[in-house]
KOLSEMAR-484574 format. One line per field, with one value per residue (C-alpha): residue number from 0; z, x, y negated. Coordinates in Angstrom, 2 decimals, padded with zeros to 5 digits. Layout:
# KOLSEMAR-484574
marza: NUM / ... .
w: Z / ... .
u: X / ... .
v: Y / ... .
***
This chain:
# KOLSEMAR-484574
marza: 0 / 1 / 2 / 3 / 4 / 5 / 6 / 7 / 8 / 9 / 10 / 11 / 12 / 13 / 14 / 15 / 16 / 17 / 18 / 19 / 20 / 21 / 22 / 23 / 24 / 25 / 26 / 27 / 28 / 29 / 30 / 31 / 32 / 33 / 34 / 35 / 36 / 37 / 38 / 39 / 40 / 41 / 42 / 43 / 44 / 45 / 46 / 47 / 48 / 49 / 50 / 51 / 52 / 53 / 54 / 55 / 56 / 57 / 58 / 59 / 60 / 61 / 62 / 63 / 64 / 65 / 66 / 67 / 68 / 69 / 70 / 71 / 72 / 73 / 74 / 75 / 76 / 77 / 78 / 79 / 80 / 81 / 82 / 83 / 84 / 85 / 86 / 87 / 88 / 89 / 90 / 91 / 92 / 93 / 94 / 95 / 96 / 97 / 98 / 99 / 100 / 101 / 102 / 103 / 104 / 105 / 106 / 107 / 108 / 109 / 110 / 111 / 112 / 113 / 114 / 115 / 116 / 117 / 118 / 119 / 120 / 121 / 122 / 123 / 124 / 125 / 126 / 127 / 128 / 129 / 130 / 131 / 132 / 133 / 134 / 135 / 136 / 137 / 138 / 139 / 140 / 141 / 142 / 143 / 144 / 145 .
w: 066.30 / 067.23 / 070.17 / 071.42 / 071.14 / 072.97 / 075.72 / 076.19 / 076.40 / 078.99 / 081.09 / 080.99 / 081.99 / 084.88 / 086.10 / 086.01 / 087.93 / 090.79 / 091.37 / 093.91 / 092.43 / 093.91 / 093.08 / 095.84 / 098.56 / 101.08 / 102.12 / 104.69 / 104.74 / 107.79 / 110.36 / 108.79 / 105.34 / 103.77 / 103.29 / 103.12 / 105.36 / 103.99 / 106.02 / 104.29 / 101.10 / 099.50 / 099.16 / 099.46 / 098.23 / 096.43 / 094.90 / 094.61 / 096.06 / 095.06 / 097.30 / 095.36 / 096.57 / 096.10 / 096.27 / 094.99 / 094.56 / 098.17 / 099.54 / 101.21 / 104.53 / 106.81 / 106.74 / 109.47 / 111.91 / 110.42 / 106.91 / 105.16 / 107.88 / 106.67 / 102.95 / 100.39 / 099.54 / 098.34 / 097.54 / 098.82 / 097.62 / 099.94 / 098.28 / 099.44 / 101.52 / 103.75 / 107.28 / 109.40 / 109.35 / 112.23 / 114.36 / 112.55 / 109.21 / 107.12 / 109.60 / 108.25 / 104.53 / 102.30 / 101.94 / 100.80 / 099.51 / 100.88 / 100.02 / 102.82 / 101.85 / 103.85 / 104.67 / 107.03 / 110.58 / 112.51 / 112.35 / 114.87 / 116.81 / 114.76 / 111.55 / 109.45 / 111.55 / 110.16 / 106.70 / 104.69 / 104.85 / 105.30 / 105.22 / 105.18 / 104.91 / 106.97 / 107.16 / 109.74 / 111.59 / 112.16 / 115.45 / 116.86 / 119.51 / 122.80 / 122.18 / 119.08 / 115.73 / 117.13 / 117.80 / 114.19 / 112.25 / 112.83 / 114.93 / 112.05 / 109.78 / 109.16 / 109.77 / 108.40 / 108.59 / 105.65 .
u: 089.91 / 092.19 / 093.53 / 090.00 / 089.06 / 092.24 / 091.53 / 088.00 / 089.32 / 091.92 / 089.26 / 087.05 / 089.97 / 090.88 / 087.29 / 086.93 / 090.18 / 088.75 / 085.65 / 085.65 / 084.77 / 081.43 / 082.44 / 085.06 / 082.50 / 082.39 / 078.90 / 077.49 / 073.96 / 071.96 / 070.82 / 067.34 / 068.76 / 066.60 / 069.14 / 072.84 / 075.10 / 078.12 / 081.08 / 084.02 / 085.99 / 088.68 / 091.54 / 091.50 / 088.34 / 089.16 / 087.05 / 083.29 / 081.52 / 078.00 / 076.76 / 074.42 / 070.82 / 070.95 / 073.43 / 072.64 / 069.00 / 068.52 / 068.45 / 071.44 / 070.13 / 073.05 / 076.65 / 078.70 / 081.13 / 084.56 / 083.44 / 085.26 / 087.49 / 090.80 / 090.01 / 090.25 / 086.61 / 085.64 / 081.95 / 079.39 / 075.94 / 073.97 / 070.91 / 067.31 / 066.72 / 069.77 / 068.41 / 071.52 / 075.12 / 077.16 / 079.90 / 083.03 / 081.74 / 083.27 / 085.73 / 088.90 / 088.26 / 088.28 / 084.50 / 083.15 / 079.77 / 077.40 / 073.85 / 071.92 / 068.45 / 065.23 / 065.34 / 068.31 / 066.98 / 070.20 / 073.72 / 076.29 / 078.88 / 081.74 / 080.33 / 081.51 / 084.18 / 087.57 / 086.29 / 085.91 / 082.12 / 080.84 / 077.08 / 074.70 / 070.94 / 069.51 / 066.14 / 063.74 / 063.36 / 067.06 / 068.30 / 071.80 / 073.70 / 074.55 / 075.57 / 073.55 / 074.63 / 077.81 / 079.01 / 078.38 / 079.92 / 082.74 / 081.60 / 081.93 / 079.46 / 076.19 / 073.37 / 069.87 / 066.91 / 064.55 .
v: -094.19 / -091.29 / -093.26 / -093.93 / -090.27 / -089.26 / -091.80 / -090.44 / -086.87 / -087.92 / -089.67 / -086.58 / -084.36 / -086.68 / -086.94 / -083.16 / -082.76 / -084.80 / -082.74 / -079.94 / -076.55 / -075.38 / -071.77 / -071.99 / -072.67 / -069.82 / -068.69 / -066.33 / -065.00 / -066.09 / -063.54 / -063.29 / -062.61 / -065.32 / -068.14 / -068.96 / -071.01 / -072.90 / -071.64 / -073.32 / -073.72 / -071.55 / -074.04 / -077.82 / -079.52 / -082.78 / -085.54 / -085.18 / -082.15 / -081.23 / -078.45 / -076.14 / -075.83 / -072.05 / -069.22 / -065.72 / -066.73 / -067.86 / -071.42 / -073.02 / -074.35 / -075.17 / -076.43 / -074.83 / -076.42 / -077.27 / -076.20 / -079.05 / -080.50 / -082.00 / -081.83 / -084.65 / -085.24 / -088.72 / -088.18 / -085.71 / -084.72 / -082.44 / -080.88 / -080.98 / -077.86 / -078.18 / -078.60 / -079.02 / -080.20 / -078.86 / -080.46 / -081.66 / -080.31 / -083.12 / -084.62 / -086.23 / -086.54 / -089.61 / -089.85 / -093.20 / -092.03 / -089.39 / -088.44 / -086.74 / -085.50 / -085.83 / -082.10 / -082.64 / -082.83 / -082.24 / -083.69 / -082.50 / -084.48 / -085.89 / -084.41 / -087.36 / -089.09 / -090.10 / -090.99 / -094.21 / -094.43 / -097.99 / -097.33 / -094.38 / -093.95 / -091.10 / -089.39 / -090.82 / -087.50 / -086.89 / -085.42 / -085.56 / -083.69 / -085.41 / -089.03 / -089.95 / -091.35 / -092.86 / -089.34 / -088.24 / -091.15 / -093.61 / -096.59 / -099.09 / -097.25 / -099.13 / -096.62 / -097.13 / -094.77 / -094.40 .
***
């Protein structure tokens, strides 16, 4: 019984060690002062990242260019309310799983390239810069619209 309890504790410690700390996300207030933009991360983000829907009582509405480039993220959950993901925002991670809410209407060029994503479901009303979805994801990613 003690061995089982110790194994469970070790699993919980390991799982916790592989989650990025949302308190290290760097924010900037938008020019209107009514929302926040994700600008980056203090350190190297590893494992799963859940971006909070709010910061300091205001909604998080945008993820800025290069915010998480060259990190070690494996899973990403973007909350409802985020409207845009800028160029190269999550380039060169280890992402295999991402959740993009219906509120996202814009994804910039190369936002998710150089990852391990095999498939993604996107909102129907999504817009892209310049070349379309093939400029936002690696070419082998299966894209569906919901």
